[in-house]
matplotlib code that plots the C-alpha trace (Angstrom):
import matplotlib.pyplot as plt

x = [177.8, 180.0, 179.7, 175.9, 176.0, 178.4, 176.1, 173.1, 174.9, 176.0, 172.5, 171.1, 173.6, 172.9, 171.4, 168.3, 170.5, 172.9, 170.0, 168.6, 172.0, 172.6, 169.1, 169.6, 173.0, 171.5, 168.7, 171.1, 173.3, 170.3, 169.2, 172.6, 172.8, 169.4, 168.8, 165.4, 165.3, 163.3, 166.1, 168.7, 166.7, 166.2, 169.9, 170.7, 168.2, 169.6, 173.1, 172.0, 172.5, 170.8, 173.5, 171.1, 169.3, 172.3, 172.5, 175.0, 177.5, 177.9, 178.1, 181.2, 183.0, 182.2, 185.1, 185.3, 187.6, 189.0, 190.7, 191.8, 191.1, 190.6, 193.2, 195.9, 195.5, 196.6, 199.3, 197.8, 194.0, 193.7, 191.3, 191.3, 192.3, 193.1, 196.8, 196.4, 195.0, 198.3, 200.4, 202.4, 205.7, 205.1, 206.1, 204.1, 205.9, 205.2, 202.1, 200.8, 197.3, 195.7, 192.0, 191.5, 193.6, 196.0, 198.9, 198.5, 198.0, 194.4, 193.8, 190.4, 188.5, 187.9, 184.4, 182.6, 181.1, 177.4, 174.9, 174.1, 170.5, 172.0]
y = [64.1, 62.4, 65.3, 65.0, 61.2, 61.6, 64.3, 62.1, 59.2, 61.3, 62.6, 59.0, 58.1, 61.2, 60.8, 62.8, 65.2, 65.7, 66.4, 69.0, 70.7, 70.8, 72.2, 74.9, 75.8, 76.0, 78.3, 80.5, 80.7, 81.6, 84.2, 85.9, 85.8, 87.2, 90.2, 91.7, 94.9, 96.5, 95.8, 97.2, 100.3, 100.9, 100.3, 102.9, 105.4, 104.9, 105.7, 108.9, 112.1, 115.4, 117.8, 120.8, 119.5, 118.6, 120.1, 123.0, 121.0, 118.5, 121.1, 122.6, 119.3, 119.2, 120.3, 120.8, 118.7, 120.2, 117.9, 120.7, 120.8, 117.7, 119.1, 116.4, 114.4, 110.8, 110.9, 107.9, 108.4, 112.0, 111.2, 113.9, 113.2, 114.9, 115.0, 112.6, 109.9, 109.2, 106.1, 106.8, 106.0, 108.4, 112.0, 115.2, 116.1, 112.7, 111.3, 107.8, 106.6, 103.2, 103.9, 104.7, 102.8, 101.2, 103.5, 102.7, 98.9, 99.2, 100.9, 102.7, 103.4, 107.0, 108.2, 108.7, 112.1, 112.2, 112.4, 115.9, 115.8, 115.6]
z = [128.6, 131.1, 133.6, 133.5, 134.1, 137.0, 138.5, 138.2, 139.8, 142.7, 143.3, 143.3, 146.0, 148.2, 151.6, 152.4, 154.5, 151.6, 149.3, 151.6, 152.0, 148.3, 147.6, 150.3, 148.8, 145.3, 146.5, 148.4, 145.2, 143.1, 145.6, 145.6, 141.8, 141.0, 143.2, 142.4, 140.3, 143.1, 145.6, 143.2, 142.7, 146.5, 147.1, 144.4, 145.8, 149.3, 148.0, 146.4, 148.4, 147.7, 148.5, 148.4, 151.5, 153.7, 157.2, 157.6, 159.6, 156.7, 153.9, 155.6, 154.9, 151.2, 149.0, 145.3, 143.3, 140.1, 137.6, 135.4, 131.7, 129.5, 127.1, 126.5, 123.3, 122.8, 120.2, 118.4, 118.2, 119.4, 122.3, 125.0, 128.6, 131.9, 132.7, 135.6, 133.3, 131.6, 132.4, 135.5, 133.7, 130.9, 131.0, 130.8, 127.5, 125.9, 127.7, 127.0, 127.6, 127.8, 128.1, 124.4, 121.9, 124.4, 123.4, 119.7, 120.1, 118.8, 115.5, 115.5, 112.2, 111.4, 112.0, 108.7, 108.0, 108.7, 105.7, 104.5, 106.0, 109.5]

ax = plt.figure().add_subplot(projection="3d")
ax.plot(x, y, z, "-o")
ax.set_aspect("equal")
plt.show()
C-alpha cells in the first residue's frame, strides 16, 4: 500500500513535462511488450525459407547435418539422446544427461499402461 501512495504523491508533484515523458515511456514499454499477433506471424513467415525454390547458386551452399542415431539411454530414466547431448565432462562409456531427469536428481513416475480400449 505504501508503494501506491508514494507513486500517487510523485505523480501529483510532477511537472507537465515529466508527466508527458512518463506517459511516453509507458506507451513505449506497452508497445514493446505487446507486439501484435499479426506482426509476430509476418515475422515468422518472413523467416521461413522454402528450400525447394532456392536459386541454384544458394542450393550449392546447403549441407546436410547428420547427428547420428538417437541411441544412447540415460542410465536413470532411460530417455534416448544423441551422443553429443551428454554432459561434456561425462564419458562415452558412462554418459550423463541433464535434459531429462537431471542425471537422476528428478524422479519421474512410470507411465501407466493405457486402458484396453486404446
